[in-house]
C-alpha positions in Angstrom: -20.2 4.6 -17.3 -19.2 5.1 -13.6 -20.0 8.8 -13.9 -23.3 8.2 -15.6 -24.3 5.6 -12.9 -23.2 7.9 -10.2 -25.2 10.8 -11.6 -28.3 8.6 -11.9 -28.0 7.2 -8.4 -27.3 10.6 -6.8 -30.1 12.3 -8.7 -32.6 9.6 -7.8 -31.7 9.7 -4.1 -31.9 13.4 -4.0 -35.3 13.5 -5.7 -36.6 10.7 -3.4 -35.6 13.0 -0.5 -33.9 10.2 1.4 -31.9 12.7 3.3 -28.6 14.3 2.7 -26.8 12.9 -0.3 -23.0 13.3 -0.6 -20.8 12.2 -3.5 -17.1 11.8 -2.9 -14.2 10.7 -5.1 -11.8 8.1 -4.1 -8.1 9.1 -4.4 -5.5 9.2 -1.6 -8.2 10.6 0.6 -12.0 11.1 0.6 -12.9 14.2 -1.4 -16.5 15.2 -0.9 -17.4 17.0 -4.1 -21.2 17.2 -4.0 -23.9 17.4 -1.4 -25.2 18.4 1.9 -28.6 19.4 3.1 -30.6 18.3 0.0 -28.6 19.8 -2.8 -30.5 20.1 -6.0 -30.4 17.0 -8.4 -29.4 19.2 -11.4 -26.1 20.0 -9.6 -25.0 16.5 -10.6 -24.3 17.9 -14.1 -21.2 19.4 -12.7 -19.7 16.1 -11.6 -17.8 15.5 -14.8 -15.3 18.2 -14.1 -14.4 16.6 -10.7 -13.9 13.0 -11.9 -11.1 12.2 -14.2 -10.7 8.5 -13.3 -6.9 8.9 -13.8 -5.7 9.0 -10.2 -2.5 7.1 -9.9 -0.2 6.9 -6.9 2.4 4.4 -6.0 0.0 2.4 -3.8 -3.3 3.7 -5.1 -4.6 0.4 -6.3 -4.1 -1.1 -2.8 -4.7 1.7 -0.4 -7.3 4.1 -2.0 -10.4 2.2 -1.1 -9.4 1.1 2.4 -8.4 4.8 3.1 -11.7 5.9 1.7 -13.7 3.5 4.0 -11.8 4.6 7.1 -12.4 8.3 6.2 -16.1 7.7 5.3 -16.5 6.0 8.7 -15.1 9.2 10.3 -17.3 11.3 8.1 -20.4 9.4 9.2 -19.3 9.7 12.8 -19.6 13.5 12.5 -23.4 13.3 12.4 -25.1 13.6 15.8 -28.6 12.4 14.9 -29.9 8.9 14.5 -29.6 8.9 10.7 -28.8 5.7 8.8 -25.6 5.9 6.9 -25.4 4.2 3.6 -22.4 4.4 1.3 -22.8 3.4 -2.3 -19.5 2.7 -4.1 -19.4 2.6 -7.9 -16.3 1.0 -9.3 -14.9 -1.8 -11.4 -14.4 -4.1 -8.4 -10.6 -4.3 -8.7 -9.5 -3.9 -5.1 -7.1 -5.3 -2.6 -9.6 -7.5 -0.9 -7.6 -8.2 2.2 -7.0 -4.5 3.1 -10.6 -3.6 2.3 -12.0 -6.5 4.3 -10.6 -5.1 7.6 -11.8 -1.6 6.9 -15.3 -2.7 5.9 -15.7 -5.0 9.0 -14.8 -2.1 11.3 -17.2 0.3 9.6 -20.0 -2.3 9.7 -19.5 -2.6 13.4 -20.5 1.1 13.6 -23.7 0.4 11.7 -22.5 1.9 8.4 -23.8 0.1 5.4 -21.7 -0.2 2.3 -23.1 -1.3 -1.0 -20.6 -1.9 -3.8 -21.9 -1.5 -7.4 -19.5 -3.2 -9.8 -19.6 -1.9 -13.3 -18.5 -5.0 -15.3 -17.5 -5.7 -18.8 -19.8 -8.0 -20.9 -16.8 -9.5 -22.7 -16.2 -12.8 -20.8 -12.4 -12.5 -20.9 -12.7 -9.1 -19.2 -15.6 -9.8 -16.8 -14.9 -9.7 -13.1 -17.3 -12.7 -12.8 -14.6 -14.8 -14.6 -11.6 -13.4 -12.6 -9.8 -15.9 -10.4 -7.4 -15.4 -7.5 -4.6 -17.6 -6.6 -3.2 -18.4 -3.2 -0.4 -20.8 -2.2 -1.1 -23.0 0.8 1.1 -25.5 2.6 -0.8 -28.8 3.2 1.1 -31.6 4.9 4.4 -30.0 4.0 3.5 -29.7 0.4 2.8 -26.5 -1.5 -0.6 -26.4 -3.0 -2.0 -23.7 -5.4 -5.6 -22.8 -4.8 -7.6 -21.0 -7.5 -10.9 -19.4 -6.5 -13.3 -17.1 -8.2 -12.5 -13.4 -7.3 -16.0 -12.7 -6.1 -16.2 -15.8 -3.8 -14.7 -13.9 -0.9 -15.5 -10.3 -1.9 -15.3 -8.2 1.2 -18.5 -6.3 0.8 -21.6 -8.1 2.2 -23.8 -6.3 -0.3 -22.7 -5.9 -3.8 -24.1 -6.2 -7.3 -22.6 -6.7 -10.7 -24.0 -4.5 -13.5 -22.9 -5.4 -17.1 -22.1 -2.1 -18.9 -20.5 -3.3 -22.1 
């Protein structure tokens, strides 16, 4: 579903002639696999061979997205004109929020806009809307467990949840 969503978004943006469209995979580094200077929308058909969705590294679940944001900020910094830089991220939303929060805040200070598209399960027991996070706080010398909805403090200012089944 992520690949299909990515193909649709990339093709629509290219056909709308919004400017240069780049598509990158998120692994241990940012890998630009599509784009530059108005590449043809039909080139998106080749994306499937570049995305396996099987990347695993010792700290990939914690560090891949923060590293990607830092590298995309550097990538955007390479443009010398006054273009507006928008990064659409398509994923399942399972991230290390604390590490991502810092990277996103720094990128937004440089006027880079990140929009996170969460592809969610419709099954309530698997939906990110129903995920909870737990923190342990000390209040008046007592330990208190605090349970909050996962999306309550999601680090991206702009995000949307799309049910995909």
